[in-house]
C-alpha positions in Angstrom: 27.1 24.0 23.2 25.7 22.2 20.2 21.9 22.5 20.3 19.1 21.0 18.3 18.1 22.9 15.1 15.2 25.3 15.3 12.0 23.6 14.6 13.2 20.2 15.6 12.3 18.5 18.9 13.7 15.5 20.9 11.1 12.9 22.0 12.2 12.1 25.5 11.7 8.9 27.4 9.0 10.6 29.5 6.9 11.1 26.3 8.0 8.2 24.1 5.5 5.9 25.7 2.7 8.1 24.6 4.0 8.0 21.0 4.3 4.2 21.1 0.7 4.0 22.4 -0.9 6.0 19.6 1.4 4.4 17.0 0.3 1.0 18.1 -3.3 2.1 18.1 -3.0 3.4 14.5 -1.2 0.3 13.3 -3.9 -2.0 14.9 -6.8 -0.1 13.3 -5.1 0.1 9.9 -4.5 -3.7 10.1 -8.2 -4.3 11.0 -9.1 -2.4 7.7 -6.7 -4.6 5.7 -3.9 -2.0 5.2 -0.3 -3.1 5.0 2.7 -0.9 6.0 4.8 0.7 3.4 8.0 2.5 4.3 9.7 5.0 2.0 13.0 6.8 2.3 13.4 10.2 3.9 15.0 11.6 0.8 13.5 11.6 -2.7 14.4 13.4 -5.9 13.0 17.0 -5.8 11.1 16.6 -9.0 8.9 14.0 -7.4 7.4 16.6 -5.1 7.5 19.4 -7.7 5.4 17.2 -10.1 3.3 15.4 -7.5 2.5 18.2 -5.0 2.5 21.0 -7.5 5.0 23.8 -8.2 2.5 26.5 -7.3 2.0 25.2 -3.8 3.5 26.9 -0.7 5.2 23.5 0.1 7.2 23.4 -3.1 7.7 27.2 -3.5 8.7 28.0 0.1 8.9 25.1 2.5 11.0 22.2 1.1 14.4 21.2 2.5 16.3 20.6 -0.8 20.0 20.2 -1.5 22.2 19.3 -4.5 24.4 16.2 -4.5 26.3 15.2 -7.7 24.2 17.6 -9.8 20.9 16.0 -8.6 18.5 17.9 -6.4 17.2 15.9 -3.5 14.6 16.8 -0.9 13.6 15.7 2.6 10.1 14.5 2.2 7.5 17.2 3.1 4.6 14.8 3.1 3.9 11.1 2.7 1.7 10.5 -0.3 4.1 11.3 -3.1 6.7 8.8 -1.9 4.1 6.1 -1.5 2.9 6.7 -5.1 6.5 6.6 -6.4 7.1 3.3 -4.6 3.7 2.0 -5.9 4.8 2.7 -9.5 8.5 1.8 -9.2 7.9 -1.5 -7.6 4.9 -2.3 -9.8 2.7 -3.0 -6.8 -0.3 -2.6 -9.0 0.5 -5.9 -10.6 -0.4 -7.7 -7.4 -4.1 -6.7 -7.8 -6.2 -3.8 -6.9 -7.3 -2.2 -4.6 -3.9 -1.8 -3.0 -4.1 -0.5 0.6 -1.1 0.9 2.5 -0.4 2.8 5.7 2.7 4.6 6.8 4.2 6.4 9.9 6.9 8.8 8.9 8.7 12.0 9.8 8.3 14.9 7.4 10.1 18.2 6.9 8.9 21.7 6.0 10.7 25.0 6.5 7.7 27.1 7.7 6.7 29.4 10.4 6.5 27.5 13.6 3.3 27.4 15.6 1.6 25.3 18.3 1.6 21.7 17.1 3.6 22.5 14.0 7.4 21.9 13.9 9.8 21.9 11.0 10.3 18.2 11.6 6.9 16.6 12.2 5.4 13.1 12.0 2.5 11.8 10.1 0.2 8.8 10.1 -1.2 8.2 6.6 -3.2 5.7 4.5 -3.6 5.3 0.8 -6.0 3.2 -1.3 -5.1 2.7 -5.0 -7.4 1.4 -7.7 -10.9 2.4 -6.8 -12.8 5.4 -8.1 -15.8 4.4 -6.0 -16.9 6.6 -3.1 -16.9 3.5 -1.0 -13.1 3.9 -0.8 -13.4 7.6 0.2 -15.9 6.7 2.9 -13.7 3.9 4.2 -10.7 6.3 4.4 -12.8 8.8 6.4 -14.3 6.1 8.6 -10.8 4.7 9.5 -9.7 8.2 10.5 -12.8 8.7 12.6 -12.4 5.3 14.3 -8.8 6.1 15.1 -9.6 9.5 16.6 -12.4 8.2 18.7 -10.4 5.2 19.8 -7.8 7.5 21.4 -10.6 9.5 23.2 -11.2 12.4 20.8 -14.9 12.6 20.3 -15.4 16.3 19.6 -13.5 16.8 16.3 -15.6 18.1 13.4 -15.5 16.5 9.9 -15.6 19.0 7.1 -16.0 17.8 3.5 -16.0 19.3 0.1 -15.7 18.4 -3.6 -13.1 20.2 -5.6 -14.3 18.7 -8.9 -12.4 17.0 -11.7 -10.5 18.3 -14.7 -13.7 18.7 -16.7 -15.8 20.8 -14.3 -12.8 22.6 -12.9 -11.9 24.3 -16.1 -15.3 26.1 -16.1 -14.9 27.0 -12.4 -11.4 28.3 -13.1 -12.6 30.9 -15.6 -15.4 32.0 -13.2 -12.9 32.4 -10.4 -10.4 34.3 -12.5 -13.2 36.6 -13.6 -14.0 37.3 -10.0 -10.4 37.9 -9.0 -9.3 39.9 -12.0 -10.6 43.3 -10.7 -8.5 42.8 -7.4 -5.5 41.2 -9.1 -3.2 44.1 -8.2 -4.1 43.7 -4.5 -3.1 40.0 -4.4 0.1 38.9 -2.8 3.0 38.0 -5.2 2.5 34.3 -4.6 -1.2 34.5 -5.5 -0.4 36.6 -8.6 1.8 33.8 -9.8 -1.0 31.3 -9.2 -3.6 33.4 -11.1 -3.1 31.9 -14.5 -1.9 28.4 -13.7 -3.9 27.4 -10.6 -6.3 30.2 -9.3 -8.0 27.7 -6.9 -4.8 27.8 -4.8 -5.5 31.5 -4.1 -8.5 30.4 -2.0 -6.0 28.6 0.3 -3.7 31.6 0.8 -2.9 32.4 4.4 -2.3 36.1 3.8 -5.0 38.1 5.7 -5.4 40.6 2.8 -5.9 37.8 0.3 -8.4 36.1 2.6 -10.5 39.2 2.5 -10.3 39.6 -1.3 -11.6 36.0 -1.9 -14.7 36.5 0.3 -17.7 36.0 -1.9 -15.8 34.1 -4.6 -17.6 31.5 -6.6 -17.6 28.0 -5.0 -16.6 24.8 -6.7 -19.8 23.0 -5.6 -21.9 25.2 -7.9 -19.8 24.1 -10.9 -19.6 20.4 -10.5 -20.5 18.3 -13.5 -23.0 15.4 -13.1 -20.4 12.8 -12.3 -18.7 14.8 -9.5 -22.0 16.0 -8.1 -23.3 12.4 -8.0 -20.1 11.2 -6.4 -20.3 13.9 -3.7 -23.9 13.0 -2.9 -22.9 9.3 -2.7 -20.2 10.1 -0.3 -22.6 12.0 2.0 -25.0 9.0 1.8 -22.2 6.6 2.9 -21.2 8.9 5.8 -24.8 8.9 6.9 -24.8 5.1 6.8 -21.6 5.0 9.0 -23.2 7.5 11.3 -20.3 10.0 11.0 -21.5 13.7 11.4 -20.1 16.1 8.9 -20.3 19.6 7.6 -20.1 20.7 4.0 -17.4 23.4 3.8 -16.9 24.9 0.3 -13.7 26.6 1.6 -11.7 23.3 1.9 -9.4 23.0 -1.1 -6.4 21.4 0.7 -2.9 22.6 0.2 -1.7 20.2 -2.5 -2.4 20.3 -6.2 -3.0 16.6 -6.7 -6.5 16.5 -5.1 -9.6 15.8 -7.2 -13.3 15.4 -6.1 -13.3 14.6 -2.4 -11.4 16.9 0.0 -11.9 16.5 3.8 -10.5 17.7 7.1 -11.0 16.7 10.7 -10.7 19.9 12.8 -10.5 20.8 16.4 -10.7 24.0 18.4 -8.7 22.6 21.4 -5.7 24.6 20.3 -7.5 27.9 20.0 -8.7 28.6 16.5 -9.8 25.6 14.5 -6.8 23.6 13.4 -6.6 20.6 11.1 -5.9 17.3 12.9 -6.3 15.1 9.8 -6.7 16.0 6.1 -7.0 14.1 2.9 -9.0 13.4 -0.2 -9.0 11.8 -3.7 -6.2 12.1 -6.3 -7.3 10.3 -9.4 -4.5 11.4 -11.7 -1.4 11.5 -9.5 -0.2 8.0 -10.3 -0.5 8.6 -14.0 1.2 12.0 -13.7 4.2 10.4 -12.0 4.7 7.9 -14.7 2.4 5.0 -13.6 -0.7 3.4 -15.1 -4.0 5.3 -14.9 -4.9 4.5 -11.3 -7.2 6.5 -9.0 -6.3 6.9 -5.3 -7.6 8.3 -2.0 -6.0 8.8 1.4 -5.2 11.0 4.3 -2.4 12.3 6.5 -2.6 12.9 10.2 -0.2 15.0 12.3 1.0 13.2 15.4 2.4 16.2 17.2 -0.9 18.1 16.8 -2.9 15.0 17.9 -0.9 14.7 21.1 -1.5 18.4 21.9 -5.2 18.0 21.4 -5.2 14.9 23.6 -3.5 16.9 26.3 -5.8 19.8 25.9 -8.8 17.4 26.2 -7.5 16.1 29.5 -6.9 12.6 28.0 -4.0 10.9 29.7 -1.9 8.4 27.7 0.5 5.8 29.1 3.9 7.4 29.7 7.3 5.8 29.5 7.6 2.0 30.1 7.1 1.1 33.7 9.2 -1.9 34.9 7.3 -4.7 36.6 10.2 -5.7 38.9 13.6 -4.6 40.2 15.6 -7.6 41.2 18.2 -6.7 43.8 21.1 -9.0 44.8 23.1 -8.2 47.9 26.5 -9.9 48.0 28.4 -11.8 45.3 26.5 -15.1 45.4 23.2 -13.4 45.8 23.9 -11.1 42.9 24.6 -14.0 40.6 21.4 -15.6 41.7 19.5 -12.4 41.2 20.8 -12.0 37.6 19.7 -15.6 36.8 16.3 -14.9 38.3 15.9 -11.6 36.3 16.6 -13.5 33.1 14.0 -16.2 33.9 11.4 -13.5 34.7 12.1 -11.7 31.5 11.6 -15.0 29.6 8.2 -15.2 31.1 7.3 -11.8 29.7 7.9 -9.5 32.6 9.7 -6.2 32.4 12.7 -6.6 34.8 15.5 -4.3 35.7 18.7 -4.8 37.7 21.0 -2.3 39.2 24.2 -2.1 37.1 25.9 0.3 39.6 26.1 -2.0 42.6 24.5 0.5 44.9 23.2 -0.1 48.4 19.8 -1.5 49.1 18.5 1.9 50.1 19.8 3.5 46.9 18.3 0.7 44.8 14.9 1.1 46.5 15.0 4.8 45.6 15.9 3.9 42.1 12.9 1.5 41.9 10.6 4.2 43.2 11.9 6.8 40.7 11.3 4.5 37.8 7.8 3.5 39.1 8.7 -0.2 39.4 5.7 -2.2 40.8 7.7 -4.7 42.8 11.2 -5.2 44.2 12.7 -8.6 44.8 15.6 -8.7 47.3 17.9 -11.6 47.5 20.6 -11.5 50.3 22.9 -14.2 51.7 20.3 -15.1 54.3 17.5 -15.4 51.7 19.8 -17.4 49.4 20.6 -19.9 52.2 16.8 -20.4 52.7 16.1 -20.6 49.0 13.8 -17.6 49.2 13.5 -13.9 48.4 11.8 -10.9 49.9 9.0 -9.6 47.6 8.1 -6.0 48.2 5.1 -4.1 46.8 6.1 -0.5 46.0 2.4 0.5 46.0 1.9 -0.1 49.8 5.3 -1.1 51.0 4.1 -4.5 52.1 6.5 -7.4 51.8 6.7 -11.2 52.2 9.1 -14.0 51.9 8.5 -16.2 48.8 10.3 -19.4 47.8 12.5 -18.8 44.7 10.7 -21.6 42.8 7.3 -19.9 43.5 8.4 -16.4 42.7 7.6 -16.4 39.0 4.0 -17.6 39.6 3.5 -15.2 42.5 4.6 -12.2 40.5 2.5 -13.3 37.5 -0.6 -13.5 39.7 0.1 -10.1 41.3 0.8 -8.4 38.0 -2.4 -9.8 36.4 -4.4 -8.2 39.2 -2.8 -4.8 38.4 -3.3 -5.0 34.7 
């Protein structure tokens, strides 16, 4: 039997309604904040991610799905931001005026160890703001994430923030960090050794237990911020206070991608055991320029949908399931069946969700079918009803039924459904 690849997962009809619900919630909130949707392809040139994410990151070194076609290396996107930046540059979207604000909903792919809420194919919500180096943009990005999480019922996530500085202050910090790590260099994992010269800050994000112990007590970036970065971080905290968003300063947050500057933040939850990141993001003031575009600052976040759904489930928050039909229209006999099909079309045009039986089963079997699907009402038209110009309207909730004239049926159903909704 052909089975699904390891790390991939089908989204079945019993769950797809939940996905649609939170996707619609996210799109609605993004639109309220003035963001437009941007869709990028699943496959990009590998060098986009090597240059954008950073060739010392775990993502680029170990986790990308890359392949060669016609001597060009291509990669399934491992995250959303790099593709959005590439599109922003290639389509000259900066020419339309700044700031430019985009959101996306996309699958991503990483070959990594699977764990709860993390698959090799996963899905992300994300937003990006291009053109502003003001902390008002950072605060808005965080506020949007906070509003979305609370709108779906999650009110116990923790916001952790940090500043990882800019190019100027990071060079001083880099030397201090290297001086701290040099005596234990031989005990670092091979990956961290490769990062020691080029990007030692990435060692702080290593998941190896031994490396985690070795970096305890290491210098923190907050102590090395220059005046501009320190003032920006204080301004961000002031704005979060204005918005009423509780936060914790966590010097350990460096994020897993090389393009971040200044602001780095995560929303974390302990609903899945140890604290896990639900949403993470930050500022990237040089990424557009490094990928060949004009000097344009940016800030954004990515939010994992699978992990979000698990947290909602662990929190006891029920989301709408698969689509529930309003009505099953059942026609018994050739003439009645034709009349039922015409009625079903009219009810659909009025906005109702209407199903008909395409297997020509008995009335008893169709009632079982309606019950299994969770249909709210069943309309039965037989030869006797057709001769009287009426139909039997049955409520599946309490099994009550009544005869209703065909010309009154649409209004009657509209009234009953409005009471339910």
